[in-house]
N, C-alpha and C positions, 0 to 999 in steps of 0.2 A: 248091256245092262246099265241102268241109270241109278244114280244116287241123289239124295236130296239132303241138304244141310242148311242150317241157319248160321249166318255170320253176324255177330254183334261187333261194332267197333266204335271207338271214341278217339278223339285227338284233334290235330290241326291238319286241315286239308282244304282244297278248293273244289269247286264243282268239276273242274277238269280232271282232278284226281279220281272222282267218282265215275266220270265218263270213261276214263281209261280202264278202270276195274270192270265196268260194264262191257267194254269192248273185248277185254281179255276173256271174260266169261263167254261171250258170244262166239269168239274165235275158237273156243274149245268145245263148241256144240252145246253150250248151256244157255239157260235163261233165268232171269230173276222173276220168280213166281209172284212174290210180294216184296215190296221194298218201302221202307220208311227211312228217309235220310233228312236230317234237320241241321241247318247251319245257323249259327249265331256268330256273327263276325267271321273269323277264320276257323272257329271251333265247329266240329262236326260230330254228330252221334247218329248211328245208323243200325238198322236191323234189316237183313235181306235174306229171303228164303230162295235158295239156289237149287236148280235141278239141272243135272248134266250127266254125260256118260261117266261111269265110275272111274275109268282109266284116266280121265282128265281132271279128277277132283283135286289131286295134290297140286297140280299146276296152278289151278285157280286159287286154292287156299294159300299157296306160296305167294301168289301175286298180292293178295290181301296182307298177309303177314309181313312181307318184305317192304310194304309201303312205309316210307319214313313218316314219323310223327303220328302214327295211329296204332292203337293197341286193339288186337282182334281176339275174339273167342269164337270157337266153332262148336256147334251142337248138331248131331245127326237128327234128321227129321223124317217124317213119313210123308211121301208125296200125296197120300190119301186120294188116289184116283177114284172117281165115281163115274157112273154112266153119264156121258155128256148129253144124253137125251133127257136126263132127269130134270124136272122143274121144281125149283125150291120156292116155297111161299114164306115170306117174311113180313112181320109187322114192326114198323119203327115208330116208337112213341117218344116225344120230346116236348119241351116247352117251345112254343112257336117263336120263331125269330126270322128276321129278314135273311133270305138266301139259303134257307134250309134245304129246299128242293134241289137247288144247284149243288150244294155240298154233297148231298146223297148221290146225285147222278155223277158227279166228278169222281167220287170214290169207286163207284161201280164201273164207269167207263175206263178209269185208270187200271182196272184189273181185267179188262176185256170181257166183262159180264154183260150179257144181253138182257135188257129190261123188256119183258114181254107185256107186262101190264103194271101200271102204277096208279093207284087210287088214293088221293090225298084228302084229308078232312081236317078242319080246324074247328075247335070247340071253344067258345068264349066262356070264361069263368069270371063272374063278378065276385071280388073278394071284399073282406071287411076293410074299413078305413079308407075306402075309395081306391084300394089297390085292386087291379084286375089284370088278368092275363089270358092267354089262350093256349090250348094244348094242340099239338100237331100229331097226327097219325097218318102213316102211309102204309098201305097194303101193297106188297110187291110180289110179282111172279117173275122169277129170274132163271136164266140158264147160265151156269157157270162153266168156264173152261174145265176140262177134265182134271187138270192138275190142282185146281183150287179147292180148298176145304171150306164148307159153309161156315164152320166155326171161326175160321180166320176172317172171313168176310163180316160175320157178326161182330167180332171184336173191333175190327176197323171202323165199322159204322158207329159202334158205341163210343169210340174214341173222339167222335165229332164234338161231343160236349159231355159234361159231367152227368147231365140228367137224361141222356139219350139211352133208351132201352130197346133191344131188338129181340123179338121172339120168333123162332123158327116154328112155323105151323105145320102140323102133320097133314 
């Protein structure tokens, strides 16, 4: 039987500390379904969704908790498994900017998501006072790994910028 939990942590650590925690998770039959780890100098803040055999959960939680100079919090989560044959249609809307397609594909690739189709459009908007901009829209057809929840993917894409909106289309 598997269990899924989210670990939030802050403190002082190095990339090698995070690598060690990842290795311990892997050694205990687990995987990081979604991970956001940010460093500023030696300070780290992270949120990781972990799935692993239930009998190994305490070992992995203990590895996080006993890591010096970081404070951890654990929350039970639902793995939300869906049919891995299911195809999700998403629309991403944002103000156009350089590299936006690369940002989107990196988020999706990083989660092991298959992009079946991606259709991008840019619409130029002439504004008052000589200010103009363009809007970016991408229509995506995606296949998600069974353990990923489409709502988590939506939130991660929306975190790319303040004005990015994602709509899951039926």
